[in-house]
TORPA-4810 file (N, C-alpha, C, O; in nm, 3 decimals):
<nodes>
NODE_1_6.685_-1.071_2.512_6.593_-1.070_2.398_6.644_-1.193_2.302_6.758_-1.210_2.260_M
NODE_2_6.531_-1.273_2.278_6.561_-1.380_2.208_6.596_-1.344_2.019_6.553_-1.256_1.944_K
NODE_3_6.671_-1.435_2.002_6.745_-1.419_1.860_6.733_-1.547_1.780_6.784_-1.645_1.833_V
NODE_4_6.681_-1.562_1.671_6.661_-1.659_1.567_6.775_-1.674_1.506_6.816_-1.568_1.458_Y
NODE_5_6.855_-1.782_1.487_6.936_-1.804_1.360_6.916_-1.884_1.293_6.904_-2.001_1.330_I
NODE_6_6.903_-1.836_1.153_6.833_-1.914_1.041_6.913_-1.949_0.924_7.028_-1.907_0.911_Y
NODE_7_6.850_-2.032_0.830_6.924_-2.060_0.719_6.838_-2.041_0.599_6.742_-2.118_0.601_C
NODE_8_6.842_-1.960_0.489_6.781_-1.973_0.380_6.854_-2.039_0.276_6.972_-2.034_0.240_V
NODE_9_6.722_-2.124_0.224_6.788_-2.203_0.075_6.718_-2.136_-0.041_6.599_-2.104_-0.042_E
NODE_10_6.803_-2.120_-0.137_6.765_-2.068_-0.270_6.762_-2.168_-0.393_6.859_-2.219_-0.450_Y
NODE_11_6.627_-2.185_-0.421_6.596_-2.294_-0.518_6.682_-2.240_-0.689_6.684_-2.129_-0.743_P
NODE_12_6.741_-2.370_-0.733_6.823_-2.359_-0.833_6.946_-2.315_-0.825_7.009_-2.312_-0.931_L
NODE_13_7.011_-2.273_-0.708_7.131_-2.227_-0.700_7.171_-2.306_-0.582_7.090_-2.335_-0.494_I
NODE_14_7.297_-2.341_-0.579_7.356_-2.404_-0.446_7.412_-2.348_-0.332_7.496_-2.397_-0.256_E
NODE_15_7.346_-2.222_-0.326_7.422_-2.122_-0.208_7.281_-2.136_-0.095_7.165_-2.165_-0.125_N
NODE_16_7.328_-2.112_0.019_7.266_-2.065_0.137_7.266_-1.957_0.200_7.351_-1.879_0.156_I
NODE_17_7.200_-1.912_0.294_7.229_-1.779_0.359_7.210_-1.803_0.484_7.102_-1.856_0.512_Y
NODE_18_7.311_-1.770_0.603_7.322_-1.802_0.739_7.287_-1.654_0.784_7.346_-1.556_0.738_I
NODE_19_7.174_-1.645_0.890_7.169_-1.500_0.939_7.106_-1.496_1.095_7.088_-1.599_1.160_G
NODE_20_7.081_-1.384_1.135_6.998_-1.392_1.264_6.913_-1.267_1.290_6.973_-1.164_1.260_S
NODE_21_6.810_-1.251_1.330_6.698_-1.172_1.342_6.627_-1.202_1.450_6.628_-1.318_1.492_T
NODE_22_6.543_-1.090_1.522_6.466_-1.090_1.607_6.318_-1.115_1.574_6.232_-1.135_1.659_I
NODE_23_6.298_-1.113_1.442_6.188_-1.115_1.393_6.171_-1.201_1.239_6.165_-1.134_1.136_N
NODE_24_6.164_-1.352_1.232_6.166_-1.412_1.127_6.096_-1.394_1.016_6.144_-1.397_0.903_P
NODE_25_5.977_-1.376_1.044_5.858_-1.331_0.939_5.894_-1.248_0.866_5.884_-1.264_0.745_D
NODE_26_5.957_-1.108_0.932_5.997_-0.967_0.861_6.108_-1.005_0.749_6.113_-0.985_0.627_S
NODE_27_6.212_-1.079_0.858_6.335_-1.084_0.770_6.303_-1.175_0.659_6.350_-1.142_0.550_R
NODE_28_6.239_-1.272_0.664_6.223_-1.364_0.550_6.148_-1.310_0.456_6.171_-1.354_0.343_F
NODE_29_6.047_-1.211_0.466_5.983_-1.136_0.354_6.105_-1.050_0.277_6.104_-1.043_0.154_G
NODE_30_6.198_-0.993_0.349_6.309_-0.948_0.300_6.370_-1.016_0.178_6.375_-0.970_0.064_Q
NODE_31_6.421_-1.140_0.225_6.451_-1.241_0.143_6.375_-1.272_0.024_6.421_-1.280_-0.090_H
NODE_32_6.259_-1.288_0.057_6.190_-1.308_-0.088_6.144_-1.210_-0.165_6.070_-1.234_-0.261_R
NODE_33_6.187_-1.077_-0.129_6.143_-0.939_-0.184_6.246_-0.945_-0.331_6.331_-1.034_-0.343_A
NODE_34_6.233_-0.877_-0.398_6.326_-0.877_-0.525_6.474_-0.800_-0.469_6.477_-0.698_-0.401_Q
NODE_35_6.592_-0.877_-0.517_6.690_-0.828_-0.500_6.746_-0.676_-0.544_6.682_-0.618_-0.632_G
NODE_36_6.861_-0.612_-0.489_6.885_-0.476_-0.562_6.967_-0.500_-0.683_6.953_-0.423_-0.778_T
NODE_37_7.047_-0.594_-0.690_7.141_-0.591_-0.809_7.048_-0.633_-0.921_6.928_-0.653_-0.900_S
NODE_38_7.112_-0.649_-1.050_7.036_-0.676_-1.176_7.033_-0.837_-1.177_6.932_-0.899_-1.210_M
NODE_39_7.149_-0.899_-1.139_7.178_-1.017_-1.114_7.041_-1.085_-1.033_6.963_-1.173_-1.071_E
NODE_40_7.044_-1.018_-0.927_6.922_-1.063_-0.817_6.823_-1.064_-0.886_6.765_-1.167_-0.917_D
NODE_41_6.784_-0.933_-0.925_6.616_-0.938_-1.013_6.603_-1.038_-1.115_6.504_-1.108_-1.132_G
NODE_42_6.696_-1.040_-1.174_6.690_-1.194_-1.294_6.672_-1.298_-1.244_6.596_-1.370_-1.309_I
NODE_43_6.729_-1.362_-1.105_6.711_-1.483_-1.021_6.583_-1.463_-0.980_6.500_-1.547_-1.013_Y
NODE_44_6.548_-1.361_-0.909_6.407_-1.372_-0.848_6.304_-1.375_-0.941_6.208_-1.448_-0.917_Y
NODE_45_6.307_-1.300_-1.056_6.212_-1.320_-1.187_6.190_-1.489_-1.207_6.084_-1.551_-1.204_K
NODE_46_6.316_-1.536_-1.227_6.323_-1.663_-1.286_6.254_-1.748_-1.193_6.158_-1.811_-1.238_K
NODE_47_6.286_-1.763_-1.067_6.196_-1.852_-0.983_6.083_-1.823_-0.972_6.008_-1.914_-1.006_I
NODE_48_6.020_-1.703_-0.927_5.887_-1.667_-0.954_5.802_-1.728_-1.066_5.692_-1.778_-1.041_H
NODE_49_5.848_-1.723_-1.179_5.802_-1.766_-1.308_5.794_-1.931_-1.306_5.699_-1.989_-1.358_N
NODE_50_5.912_-2.008_-1.235_5.888_-2.123_-1.227_5.799_-2.168_-1.080_5.795_-2.283_-1.034_L
NODE_51_5.746_-2.072_-1.033_5.650_-2.086_-0.914_5.743_-2.165_-0.787_5.696_-2.251_-0.712_G
NODE_52_5.842_-2.129_-0.785_5.958_-2.145_-0.683_5.983_-2.031_-0.586_5.963_-1.914_-0.618_L
NODE_53_6.031_-2.070_-0.458_6.061_-1.958_-0.361_6.161_-1.981_-0.266_6.165_-2.101_-0.238_R
NODE_54_6.247_-1.911_-0.202_6.324_-1.967_-0.112_6.267_-2.008_-0.001_6.150_-1.975_0.019_P
NODE_55_6.327_-2.075_0.079_6.267_-2.140_0.202_6.370_-2.080_0.323_6.485_-2.039_0.319_D
NODE_56_6.290_-2.093_0.414_6.390_-2.037_0.543_6.370_-2.135_0.669_6.253_-2.153_0.700_M
NODE_57_6.464_-2.198_0.744_6.460_-2.258_0.863_6.537_-2.217_0.974_6.657_-2.191_0.977_Y
NODE_58_6.436_-2.212_1.083_6.496_-2.150_1.216_6.624_-2.278_1.247_6.588_-2.395_1.258_I
NODE_59_6.749_-2.245_1.258_6.820_-2.366_1.311_6.875_-2.332_1.474_6.943_-2.415_1.535_I
NODE_60_6.854_-2.256_1.508_6.873_-2.231_1.675_6.836_-2.111_1.712_6.823_-2.020_1.630_D
NODE_61_6.814_-2.096_1.850_6.798_-1.957_1.911_6.906_-1.925_2.024_6.970_-2.014_2.081_T
NODE_62_6.918_-1.812_2.046_6.991_-1.735_2.135_6.973_-1.612_2.207_6.862_-1.559_2.195_C
NODE_63_7.069_-1.549_2.286_7.026_-1.427_2.339_7.116_-1.312_2.247_7.219_-1.346_2.188_E
NODE_64_7.074_-1.200_2.244_7.113_-1.131_2.171_7.276_-1.071_2.193_7.333_-0.987_2.124_R
NODE_65_7.308_-1.116_2.267_7.478_-1.074_2.312_7.533_-1.183_2.246_7.652_-1.171_2.218_N
NODE_66_7.475_-1.293_2.210_7.557_-1.429_2.172_7.547_-1.430_2.004_7.630_-1.490_1.936_E
NODE_67_7.445_-1.361_1.952_7.404_-1.364_1.828_7.510_-1.385_1.710_7.494_-1.471_1.624_R
NODE_68_7.653_-1.274_1.717_7.741_-1.282_1.629_7.815_-1.423_1.636_7.865_-1.486_1.543_L
NODE_69_7.808_-1.456_1.772_7.901_-1.607_1.786_7.832_-1.711_1.708_7.897_-1.767_1.620_Y
NODE_70_7.727_-1.740_1.727_7.633_-1.839_1.683_7.614_-1.842_1.548_7.623_-1.945_1.480_W
NODE_71_7.583_-1.702_1.493_7.592_-1.678_1.364_7.709_-1.736_1.275_7.691_-1.811_1.179_E
NODE_72_7.828_-1.688_1.320_7.955_-1.733_1.280_7.990_-1.868_1.277_8.058_-1.920_1.188_N
NODE_73_7.932_-1.937_1.396_7.938_-2.065_1.439_7.878_-2.137_1.327_7.949_-2.231_1.290_F
NODE_74_7.778_-2.123_1.266_7.665_-2.193_1.192_7.731_-2.183_1.047_7.751_-2.283_0.977_Y
NODE_75_7.771_-2.029_1.001_7.823_-2.030_0.874_7.959_-2.142_0.839_7.984_-2.193_0.730_M
NODE_76_8.025_-2.157_0.955_8.164_-2.233_0.964_8.109_-2.382_0.946_8.154_-2.462_0.864_E
NODE_77_8.011_-2.405_1.031_7.951_-2.542_1.045_7.925_-2.598_0.894_7.977_-2.700_0.848_L
NODE_78_7.813_-2.488_0.810_7.763_-2.536_0.702_7.872_-2.540_0.589_7.871_-2.622_0.498_Y
NODE_79_7.991_-2.417_0.610_8.077_-2.447_0.493_8.136_-2.582_0.528_8.143_-2.668_0.440_K
NODE_80_8.178_-2.605_0.646_8.248_-2.772_0.659_8.168_-2.862_0.605_8.228_-2.966_0.583_S
NODE_81_8.050_-2.865_0.574_7.956_-2.923_0.548_7.953_-2.931_0.380_7.914_-3.035_0.325_W
NODE_82_7.983_-2.848_0.326_8.037_-2.833_0.175_7.898_-2.736_0.143_7.859_-2.746_0.026_G
NODE_83_7.831_-2.657_0.219_7.780_-2.564_0.152_7.817_-2.468_0.119_7.920_-2.434_0.178_F
NODE_84_7.763_-2.373_0.014_7.834_-2.266_-0.051_7.738_-2.153_0.019_7.617_-2.169_0.031_K
NODE_85_7.817_-2.026_0.069_7.720_-1.947_0.172_7.717_-1.811_0.059_7.815_-1.768_-0.002_L
NODE_86_7.567_-1.755_0.052_7.574_-1.628_0.016_7.614_-1.525_0.089_7.627_-1.410_0.046_K
NODE_87_7.634_-1.557_0.191_7.649_-1.459_0.294_7.785_-1.378_0.240_7.860_-1.449_0.172_N
NODE_88_7.828_-1.243_0.259_7.937_-1.186_0.248_8.041_-1.190_0.365_8.023_-1.113_0.459_V
NODE_89_8.140_-1.267_0.366_8.211_-1.282_0.462_8.323_-1.181_0.479_8.401_-1.190_0.575_I
</nodes>
């Protein structure tokens, strides 16, 4: 089964999120939804009021059994380029 490795960029903060999914549209909807913590809720309300939203980019595809390898590979690659990850590692 085809799996998408993706990056989500969040406006106004320097963090990105690297993840994997079999359904990019559905997963991106989850990223655009209100967060569960008070901090996330404040952030999403602020960017919504400014007319901003996160952006999602597909950076690679792989087979399901390779998903964790490639997701970790891209997290390390983006960190080596100086990006701060929102992922909990």
